[in-house]
C-alpha positions in Angstrom: 57.3 -26.9 27.7 54.8 -29.6 27.1 53.8 -30.2 23.6 51.6 -32.9 21.5 52.9 -34.4 18.4 50.2 -35.8 16.0 50.5 -39.1 14.5 48.2 -39.9 11.6 48.5 -43.7 11.6 48.1 -45.2 14.8 49.5 -48.7 15.1 51.5 -48.6 11.7 55.2 -48.4 11.2 56.4 -45.6 9.1 58.8 -42.7 9.0 56.5 -40.2 10.8 56.5 -42.5 13.8 60.1 -42.8 13.6 60.5 -39.0 13.6 58.1 -38.6 16.4 60.4 -41.1 18.4 63.5 -38.9 17.6 61.7 -35.6 18.5 60.6 -37.1 21.9 64.1 -38.1 22.5 65.8 -34.8 21.9 62.9 -32.7 23.5 63.2 -35.1 26.5 66.9 -34.2 26.6 66.4 -30.6 26.6 64.0 -31.0 29.6 60.7 -30.8 27.5 57.8 -33.3 27.6 55.9 -34.6 24.6 52.5 -36.5 24.3 51.5 -38.3 20.9 47.8 -38.2 19.9 46.1 -39.3 16.9 44.4 -36.6 14.8 41.2 -36.5 16.8 43.2 -35.8 20.1 43.4 -39.4 21.6 46.3 -40.1 23.5 48.7 -42.7 22.2 51.6 -44.3 23.8 55.3 -44.4 22.9 54.8 -46.8 20.1 52.1 -44.9 18.5 49.2 -47.1 19.5 46.0 -46.3 21.1 45.8 -46.3 24.9 43.4 -48.3 26.8 41.3 -46.8 28.3 40.7 -43.9 25.9 41.9 -40.7 26.8 41.5 -37.3 25.4 44.2 -34.5 25.5 43.7 -31.6 27.9 44.9 -28.7 25.9 44.9 -26.4 28.8 48.3 -28.3 29.8 49.9 -27.7 26.6 52.1 -25.0 25.0 51.6 -26.0 21.4 50.9 -28.8 18.8 53.2 -30.0 16.1 51.6 -31.5 12.9 54.0 -33.6 10.9 51.5 -34.1 8.0 49.4 -32.0 5.6 46.2 -34.0 5.9 45.5 -32.5 9.5 43.4 -29.3 10.1 44.0 -27.3 13.2 40.8 -28.5 15.1 42.7 -28.2 18.6 42.5 -25.3 21.1 46.3 -24.5 21.2 48.9 -22.7 19.1 49.6 -24.9 16.1 52.5 -25.8 13.9 52.4 -27.7 10.8 55.5 -28.9 8.8 55.5 -27.9 5.2 57.7 -30.5 3.9 55.8 -32.4 1.4 56.3 -31.8 -2.1 53.4 -29.8 -4.1 52.5 -33.0 -6.2 51.7 -34.7 -3.1 49.4 -31.8 -2.2 47.5 -31.3 -5.1 47.8 -34.9 -7.0 47.8 -38.2 -5.9 51.2 -39.2 -4.1 51.1 -42.7 -5.5 50.1 -42.5 -9.4 50.5 -38.7 -10.0 46.8 -38.4 -11.0 44.8 -35.2 -10.4 42.9 -34.9 -7.1 39.1 -33.9 -7.1 38.7 -30.2 -6.3 37.0 -31.1 -2.9 40.2 -32.9 -2.1 42.5 -30.2 -3.0 40.1 -27.7 -1.0 40.6 -29.8 2.0 44.2 -30.0 1.9 44.8 -26.3 1.4 42.3 -25.4 4.0 44.2 -27.6 6.3 47.3 -25.9 5.6 46.0 -22.2 6.3 44.3 -23.4 9.4 47.5 -23.8 11.2 49.0 -20.6 13.1 52.4 -21.1 11.6 54.1 -23.3 9.0 57.5 -24.8 9.3 59.3 -24.4 6.0 61.8 -27.2 5.0 64.0 -25.1 2.2 61.6 -25.2 -0.6 60.8 -22.0 -2.3 58.1 -23.6 -4.3 56.3 -24.7 -1.2 56.9 -21.6 0.7 55.3 -19.7 -2.1 52.5 -22.0 -2.1 51.7 -21.7 1.4 51.9 -17.7 0.9 49.4 -18.0 -1.7 46.8 -19.9 0.0 44.9 -16.8 1.1 45.9 -13.7 -0.4 43.2 -11.7 1.3 43.0 -12.7 4.8 45.9 -15.1 5.7 46.5 -15.5 9.4 50.0 -17.1 9.8 53.1 -15.8 10.9 56.1 -15.7 8.8 59.7 -15.4 10.1 63.3 -16.7 9.7 63.0 -18.8 12.7 59.9 -21.1 11.4 61.8 -24.1 10.1 62.0 -28.0 10.5 63.4 -30.8 8.4 62.7 -34.4 8.2 66.1 -34.5 9.9 68.1 -36.9 12.1 69.4 -36.7 15.7 73.0 -36.7 16.6 74.9 -40.0 17.7 78.1 -40.3 19.3 78.1 -44.1 19.4 80.6 -44.5 16.4 83.4 -43.0 14.4 83.7 -42.6 10.7 83.9 -45.8 8.7 87.0 -47.5 7.0 86.4 -46.3 3.3 88.9 -48.9 1.9 86.2 -51.7 2.6 82.6 -50.5 2.4 79.2 -51.6 1.1 76.5 -49.5 0.4 73.4 -48.9 2.5 70.0 -48.3 0.8 66.8 -47.8 2.8 63.4 -47.1 1.4 59.6 -47.9 1.8 59.0 -49.0 -1.7 55.3 -48.1 -1.2 54.8 -47.9 -5.2 54.8 -51.8 -5.3 51.3 -51.7 -3.9 50.5 -50.1 -7.2 52.3 -52.6 -9.3 55.2 -50.2 -10.1 58.4 -49.0 -8.4 59.6 -45.4 -8.0 63.1 -46.5 -9.1 62.1 -49.6 -11.3 65.0 -51.3 -12.8 67.6 -49.6 -10.9 67.2 -51.6 -7.9 67.4 -54.8 -9.7 70.7 -53.6 -11.4 72.1 -52.5 -8.0 71.0 -56.0 -6.4 72.9 -58.1 -8.9 76.2 -56.2 -7.9 75.9 -57.8 -4.4 77.5 -54.6 -2.9 74.3 -52.9 -1.8 72.4 -53.7 1.3 68.5 -53.1 1.0 66.4 -52.3 4.0 62.9 -51.2 4.6 59.3 -52.3 5.5 58.9 -55.8 4.6 55.2 -55.7 3.5 52.3 -53.7 3.2 48.6 -55.0 3.1 50.1 -58.6 2.7 52.1 -57.4 -0.3 55.8 -58.2 -0.1 57.4 -55.1 -1.3 61.0 -56.6 -1.9 60.2 -59.6 -4.2 63.1 -60.7 -6.2 65.6 -58.6 -4.3 68.3 -61.1 -3.1 70.3 -58.5 -1.0 67.1 -57.4 0.9 68.1 -57.6 4.6 64.8 -57.0 6.2 63.1 -54.5 8.3 65.2 -52.4 10.7 63.5 -51.9 14.2 61.7 -48.6 14.5 63.4 -47.0 17.3 63.7 -43.4 16.3 66.6 -44.1 13.6 69.2 -45.5 15.9 69.4 -48.7 14.1 69.5 -46.8 10.5 72.6 -45.0 11.8 74.3 -47.9 13.1 73.6 -50.0 9.9 74.6 -47.3 7.4 77.8 -46.6 9.5 78.7 -50.3 9.3 78.2 -50.3 5.6 80.2 -47.1 5.0 78.5 -45.6 2.0 74.9 -44.4 1.8 72.7 -44.3 -1.5 70.1 -41.4 -1.2 67.5 -41.3 -4.1 64.2 -39.0 -4.1 61.2 -39.0 -6.1 60.6 -36.7 -9.1 58.3 -34.8 -6.9 60.9 -34.1 -4.2 63.5 -33.1 -6.7 61.0 -30.9 -8.5 59.8 -29.1 -5.0 63.6 -29.1 -4.0 62.7 -31.1 -1.1 64.6 -34.1 0.7 63.6 -37.1 2.8 65.4 -38.0 5.8 67.9 -40.2 4.2 70.3 -37.4 3.5 70.4 -36.3 7.0 70.8 -39.9 8.3 73.6 -40.5 5.9 75.5 -37.5 7.3 74.7 -38.0 10.8 75.9 -41.6 10.3 79.3 -40.2 9.1 79.0 -42.1 5.7 79.9 -41.1 2.4 76.8 -40.1 0.5 76.0 -41.0 -3.2 72.8 -39.1 -4.2 70.8 -38.0 -7.0 70.9 -34.1 -8.2 68.2 -32.9 -5.8 68.7 -29.0 -5.8 68.3 -29.0 -1.9 71.5 -31.2 -1.5 73.5 -29.6 -4.3 72.5 -26.0 -2.4 73.6 -27.1 1.0 76.0 -29.9 0.9 77.8 -29.2 -2.5 80.9 -31.0 -3.0 80.8 -32.9 0.3 78.4 -35.5 -1.4 78.9 -37.5 -4.6 75.8 -36.6 -6.7 74.8 -37.6 -10.2 72.1 -36.5 -12.7 69.2 -38.5 -12.3 67.6 -39.7 -15.6 64.6 -41.6 -16.6 66.8 -44.5 -17.8 67.8 -46.8 -15.2 70.6 -48.1 -16.9 72.1 -44.7 -17.0 71.4 -43.9 -13.3 73.1 -47.4 -12.6 76.2 -46.5 -14.5 76.4 -43.4 -12.6 76.2 -44.8 -9.2 78.7 -47.5 -10.1 81.2 -44.6 -11.3 80.8 -43.1 -7.8 81.3 -46.6 -6.0 84.5 -47.0 -8.3 85.6 -43.4 -7.4 85.4 -44.0 -3.6 87.4 -47.3 -3.9 90.3 -45.2 -5.8 90.2 -42.5 -3.2 89.3 -43.5 0.4 91.0 -40.7 1.9 89.3 -38.0 -0.2 86.0 -39.9 0.6 86.9 -39.7 4.2 87.3 -35.9 3.9 84.1 -35.7 2.1 82.1 -37.7 4.8 83.6 -35.3 7.4 82.5 -32.3 5.8 78.9 -33.4 5.2 79.0 -34.2 8.8 80.0 -30.9 9.8 77.5 -29.3 7.5 74.7 -31.5 9.2 75.9 -30.6 12.7 76.0 -27.0 12.0 72.7 -26.6 10.1 70.5 -29.5 10.3 70.9 -31.6 13.4 67.5 -32.5 15.2 69.1 -31.1 18.3 69.5 -27.8 16.5 66.2 -27.4 15.2 63.9 -28.7 18.0 66.0 -26.3 20.2 65.3 -23.4 17.9 61.6 -24.4 17.9 61.5 -24.5 21.7 63.4 -21.2 22.1 61.5 -19.0 19.4 58.2 -20.3 20.4 57.1 -17.5 22.9 58.4 -14.9 20.4 56.1 -16.7 17.6 53.2 -16.7 20.0 53.7 -12.9 20.8 54.2 -12.1 17.0 50.6 -13.9 16.2 48.9 -12.0 18.9 50.1 -8.7 17.7 49.2 -9.4 14.2 45.9 -11.3 14.3 44.4 -10.7 17.6 42.6 -7.7 18.8 44.7 -4.4 18.9 43.1 -3.2 22.2 42.5 -6.3 24.7 40.3 -4.2 26.7 37.5 -4.0 24.0 34.4 -5.7 25.0 32.1 -7.9 22.7 28.6 -8.7 23.7 27.9 -12.4 23.5 24.1 -13.4 23.3 22.7 -16.5 24.5 18.9 -17.7 24.6 18.7 -19.8 27.6 15.3 -21.8 27.5 15.8 -24.1 30.5 16.5 -27.6 30.9 19.8 -27.0 29.3 22.2 -26.9 32.3 25.3 -28.4 30.4 24.8 -26.1 27.4 24.7 -23.1 30.0 27.9 -24.3 31.7 29.3 -24.5 28.2 28.5 -21.1 27.4 30.2 -19.7 30.5 33.3 -22.0 30.0 33.7 -20.6 26.7 33.3 -17.0 27.7 35.9 -17.4 30.4 38.6 -19.1 28.3 38.5 -16.3 25.7 41.8 -14.6 25.7 42.9 -11.0 24.4 39.5 -9.6 24.6 36.6 -8.9 27.2 33.3 -10.8 26.5 30.2 -9.5 28.1 27.4 -12.2 28.3 24.0 -11.1 27.7 21.5 -13.9 28.4 17.8 -14.2 27.5 15.4 -16.2 29.3 12.0 -16.5 30.7 11.5 -15.2 34.4 11.2 -18.9 35.9 14.8 -19.5 34.7 16.3 -16.2 35.6 17.1 -17.6 39.1 19.1 -20.7 37.9 21.2 -18.3 35.5 21.9 -15.9 38.2 23.2 -18.6 40.6 25.5 -20.2 37.7 26.8 -16.5 37.2 27.4 -16.1 40.8 29.9 -19.1 40.7 31.9 -17.4 37.8 34.3 -14.5 37.4 33.0 -12.9 34.5 30.7 -10.0 33.6 27.2 -11.2 32.6 23.6 -9.8 32.4 20.5 -11.6 32.3 17.3 -10.0 30.3 14.0 -11.5 31.6 11.7 -11.9 28.6 7.8 -12.3 28.6 7.1 -15.8 26.5 5.0 -16.2 23.4 1.6 -17.8 23.4 3.3 -21.3 24.0 5.1 -19.8 27.0 8.6 -20.1 25.2 11.0 -17.7 24.4 10.2 -15.6 21.4 12.1 -16.2 18.1 15.8 -15.6 18.1 15.5 -12.9 15.5 12.9 -10.7 17.8 15.2 -11.1 20.7 18.2 -9.9 18.5 16.0 -7.0 17.4 15.3 -6.1 20.8 19.0 -6.3 21.7 20.0 -4.0 18.9 17.6 -1.4 19.9 17.9 -1.1 23.7 20.6 -3.7 25.0 23.7 -3.1 23.0 26.8 -2.3 25.1 29.9 -3.0 23.0 30.8 -2.3 19.3 30.4 -5.8 18.3 28.1 -8.5 19.0 27.6 -12.4 18.3 25.5 -15.1 19.6 26.3 -18.4 21.5 24.7 -21.5 20.0 24.0 -24.2 22.5 25.5 -26.7 19.7 28.9 -24.9 19.6 31.9 -24.5 21.3 34.6 -21.9 20.7 38.3 -21.9 20.8 40.1 -19.6 23.1 41.1 -17.0 20.2 37.8 -17.0 18.6 36.3 -13.7 19.4 39.7 -11.7 19.6 40.5 -12.8 16.0 37.0 -12.0 14.6 37.4 -8.4 16.3 40.9 -8.0 14.7 39.5 -8.8 11.4 36.7 -6.2 12.0 38.9 -3.5 12.9 39.5 -2.7 9.2 35.9 -1.6 8.9 34.1 -4.9 8.0 30.6 -5.1 9.4 30.5 -9.0 9.6 33.4 -11.2 10.1 33.2 -15.1 10.5 35.4 -17.9 11.2 35.8 -21.4 9.7 33.6 -24.1 11.3 34.9 -27.7 12.3 31.7 -30.1 12.6 32.1 -32.6 15.3 30.1 -35.8 15.0 30.0 -38.8 17.4 32.7 -40.7 15.5 35.1 -38.3 17.0 34.4 -39.8 20.5 35.5 -43.3 19.4 38.6 -44.8 17.9 38.5 -45.0 14.4 41.0 -46.0 11.4 40.2 -43.6 8.5 40.9 -40.0 9.4 41.3 -38.5 6.1 37.6 -38.7 4.8 36.4 -38.4 8.4 38.2 -34.9 8.9 37.7 -33.9 5.2 33.7 -34.4 5.8 33.8 -32.5 8.9 35.2 -29.3 7.3 34.5 -29.4 3.6 32.3 -26.4 2.6 33.1 -24.9 6.0 36.7 -23.5 6.1 35.4 -20.8 3.6 33.6 -17.6 3.7 30.1 -17.1 2.4 29.5 -16.7 -1.4 26.9 -14.9 -3.4 25.7 -18.2 -4.4 25.3 -19.1 -0.6 23.2 -15.8 -0.4 21.0 -16.5 -3.4 20.0 -20.0 -2.0 19.8 -18.7 1.6 22.1 -21.2 2.6 21.6 -20.4 6.3 22.0 -24.1 7.6 25.8 -24.3 6.4 27.0 -21.5 8.4 26.5 -21.4 12.1 25.5 -18.0 13.5 28.0 -18.6 16.3 30.7 -18.3 13.7 29.8 -14.8 13.0 30.6 -11.3 14.3 28.6 -8.3 13.6 29.4 -4.6 14.2 26.2 -3.4 16.1 26.5 0.3 14.3 26.0 -1.3 10.9 22.4 -2.7 11.8 20.3 -0.1 13.3 18.1 0.4 10.3 14.6 0.4 11.6 13.1 -1.5 8.7 15.7 -3.9 9.1 14.9 -4.7 12.7 11.2 -5.0 11.9 12.1 -7.6 9.4 14.6 -9.4 11.6 11.8 -10.2 14.2 10.1 -12.8 11.9 13.3 -15.0 11.7 14.6 -17.6 14.0 17.7 -19.5 13.4 18.2 -17.8 10.2 18.5 -14.3 11.4 22.2 -14.1 11.1 22.3 -15.0 7.5 19.4 -12.6 7.0 21.6 -9.7 8.3 24.5 -10.9 5.9 22.2 -10.7 2.9 20.9 -7.2 3.9 24.5 -6.1 4.8 25.5 -7.4 1.2 22.5 -5.7 -0.6 23.6 -2.3 1.3 27.3 -2.3 1.2 28.1 -5.0 -1.4 30.5 -6.6 1.1 30.5 -10.3 1.8 31.7 -11.5 5.2 35.4 -11.2 5.8 36.6 -14.6 6.4 39.0 -15.6 9.1 40.4 -18.9 8.0 40.7 -20.5 11.3 38.6 -23.3 12.5 37.6 -21.7 15.9 34.2 -22.7 16.0 33.2 -26.2 16.7 29.5 -27.3 15.9 28.8 -30.5 18.0 26.4 -32.9 16.6 23.7 -34.2 19.1 21.7 -37.1 19.1 18.6 -35.2 18.7 19.4 -33.7 15.6 19.2 -36.8 13.7 15.8 -37.8 15.2 13.5 -37.8 11.6 11.1 -35.3 13.4 13.6 -32.9 14.5 15.4 -33.4 11.0 12.1 -32.4 9.1 11.3 -29.6 11.4 14.7 -28.0 10.6 14.2 -28.3 7.0 10.8 -26.9 7.1 12.2 -23.9 9.2 14.9 -23.3 6.7 12.5 -23.4 3.8 10.1 -21.1 5.5 13.1 -18.4 6.2 14.3 -18.9 2.7 10.8 -18.1 1.4 10.4 -15.1 3.9 13.8 -13.5 2.8 12.7 -13.9 -0.8 9.6 -12.0 0.0 11.6 -9.0 1.8 14.2 -8.6 -1.1 12.1 -9.8 -4.2 12.4 -6.2 -5.6 16.2 -5.5 -5.1 17.9 -5.9 -8.4 21.3 -7.2 -6.5 19.4 -9.8 -4.7 18.0 -11.0 -8.1 21.3 -10.9 -9.8 22.7 -13.4 -7.5 19.8 -15.8 -7.9 17.8 -14.9 -4.9 14.6 -15.8 -6.4 15.7 -18.9 -8.6 18.1 -20.1 -5.9 15.4 -20.4 -3.2 13.1 -22.1 -6.1 15.7 -24.6 -6.7 16.0 -25.5 -3.2 12.4 -25.7 -2.6 12.0 -29.4 -1.9 10.2 -31.6 0.5 11.9 -33.9 3.0 14.8 -36.1 1.2 15.1 -39.5 2.6 18.5 -39.5 0.7 19.5 -36.3 1.9 18.7 -37.4 5.4 20.8 -40.6 5.3 23.7 -38.7 3.9 23.8 -36.5 6.8 23.6 -39.4 9.4 26.3 -41.4 7.5 28.6 -38.4 7.2 31.1 -39.2 9.7 31.0 -42.8 8.6 32.7 -42.6 5.6 33.0 -46.3 4.6 29.5 -46.7 5.3 28.6 -43.9 3.4 30.6 -45.0 0.4 28.7 -48.4 0.5 25.3 -46.6 0.7 26.1 -44.2 -2.5 27.2 -47.4 -4.5 23.8 -49.1 -3.5 21.8 -45.8 -4.2 23.5 -45.3 -7.7 22.8 -48.8 -8.6 19.0 -48.4 -7.8 18.9 -45.3 -9.6 20.3 -46.9 -12.6 18.2 -49.8 -12.4 14.9 -47.5 -11.9 16.1 -45.2 -14.7 16.0 -42.4 -12.2 18.8 -39.5 -12.2 21.2 -39.5 -9.4 21.7 -36.1 -7.5 24.2 -36.0 -4.7 22.7 -34.1 -1.9 24.7 -30.6 -1.1 26.9 -30.5 1.7 
C-alpha cells in the first residue's frame, strides 16, 4: 500500500517527526510506501522539510492518510485515520497552562476529530467516550477492535539486556513548560540532578530559550533518527525514568517513553499512570505521583536502591516488560494490524455510511454561462470521480454554448444531458432559482438533486454519503465545507489558525438562527442534497423563480416551515469552496452583498405572515443584518487566510475605535 503521513511542524524537531520516521521504517520493512506531507498537502522530505520545488500530493495514488495530531481536519480526498492519543485537557484546554479555550477553538478541534473516517484509540476510555459523544445524531466514523495505535516504539535487536549491577538512570523529555517560566516536574528534576546518577536528554532550546538551565547532568540532544539513539542510550544506562503530565494520568494515556524503555530492555521506574498499571503491572517499578517534588524524589530513590539490592529480580522485571511490549505494543505489530485491517475498515465504512444501493442516480445541475472551460472540466472531473453512486449531469446553457458542452461530454465516459435555455433581456442565462424551478417541473429524473457551483470541488464520497443520510427520509442533507484560499497554494508556517479560519462556521449544520438571518452566503448550495418529491409545491416553485444564488437556502427555509426539520448534517468536509481572485474585487464583493440583502428581503416578504418564521427571528434577523457595504468586513474577508496580518489589523482597528469612541463589532464569519 501507499500512505501519507501528516507532519504538522515542517522543519521542526519533535516527537511527532520521530514517530513518523519510525512508521516509515517499519512500513518499508513490510513492503509499504510512505510519503510525508504538511497539513495542506505539500510533500515533505524524509527530514520533515518542504521540498523544492513545491509539490502537491496526488491522492489518486494513495490508499489512506494518517494524522498524528488533533489539530488537523480531514481535508484530503482519501480514507483518513486520526490518532486519538492526546489527553482531553489538551483538546479542550491550553496544553501549556491549562486555561480554558475559547468556544471557537474547542469547536474547531472537535470538528477536526469527527471529520476523519476512523479514530485510532490509544487505550483511554475517557478519550474513546469523548470521541463517541462528538456527534450523537449523525456520527460517521467506524468503530471496531482493530482501530488502535499507540505512540509506541519499534523493535531493535542491536543490543541485549543491561547489567543491572552497574547502571545509571536515563531520562528524556521536551521540558516545553520552561517557555512559560515553569516546569512540569519542577523541583524534582533539580533534586535528581544533584544525585549525579541521572543522565538528562532532550531538545536543547526552543525559540532561543535554553530549556535545561541549571541541570548539570544534561547530556544534550539525541539525533532525531526515529528513536534509535534513544534506545541505545537508555540501554547503556540500564534504568529508564518515565514521568507523565497530570493530564496524561487523568486520561489514562501514555507518552512514547514507556514503550521505548521496554523496547530498550531497561528496568522502568514510572509514575502511577493507570495505563501502565493496567498493562505492565508488576513488570515495572511504579510509585504514587504527588504534588510534592520531595515525596516524588524520595519514591524514585527508593526504587533505585531496590534495583541495586536486587539486580537479578530487576533483570526479570525488564524481561517481562519487554515481553509485554513485544506481544502487545511493538510498532511492527500495530502497523501490521493497521495495514492488514484497512480493506475491512473501508468496506465497513462503505456499508454503514454510503448509499445502500450503489445503482441509485442523483441529478447534478450545472449552469454553464460560457467562458468557463476550466470550471466545466472541473464539473465533469468531479462527476467522474464520484463512487458508490451514479451521478447524472444536467447542464443548463444558452444555445450558443451547447456545442462546446456536447464536445466536452463526448470526451467523457459519463451520463449527461444538455438543456438549452432562452436568455434573458441581457442575453444571459436566467436566475438559478428559475432554472431549478423548471428542472423540478419537467426535467427531474432521479430521487435526489443538487447543484454544482463553479467555485466548489467535491470529494469522491460526497454524493453517496449525502444520499445515505437522506435514506432515512430527510428532505435536505448537507455536508461540511472547507474553504480553500490562496494561502493553501504557498508554503506557510502557521497552520492552526489558517485551518481553523477555513472551517469555523462550516463544519456544522444550519440552525434556526441561520434561517432567521437568511445566511445563504455561509452555506454553499453545492454542499446540499434535496429530495425531489419534497419540493413539488406549485406556490413554492413560483416563488423560487425570483432567487438566484439564494434559491437553495430558500428551499431550506420552506422545508423547515412545512416539516419543522432542519437539514440533516453529515459531519464530513466533502465540499471544498475555492476562493477565486475575482471574489476579492470591491465591485464583485459589493454586488454579492447587495444580492444577499435583496434575497433576504425577498424571503421576508414571502414568509412574513408565517408564525414559525417570525419565531426564529425571520423579520428581525433580516433587519439586523440589513447594512450597507462594510469596509471593515471586506478587509476581514480578504485577510481571513492570513491570520498574522488579520491579527495585526484587528489590533489597529480596535485602537482606532477606542480613540474615536466608537463601538467595536467583529464581523460575522
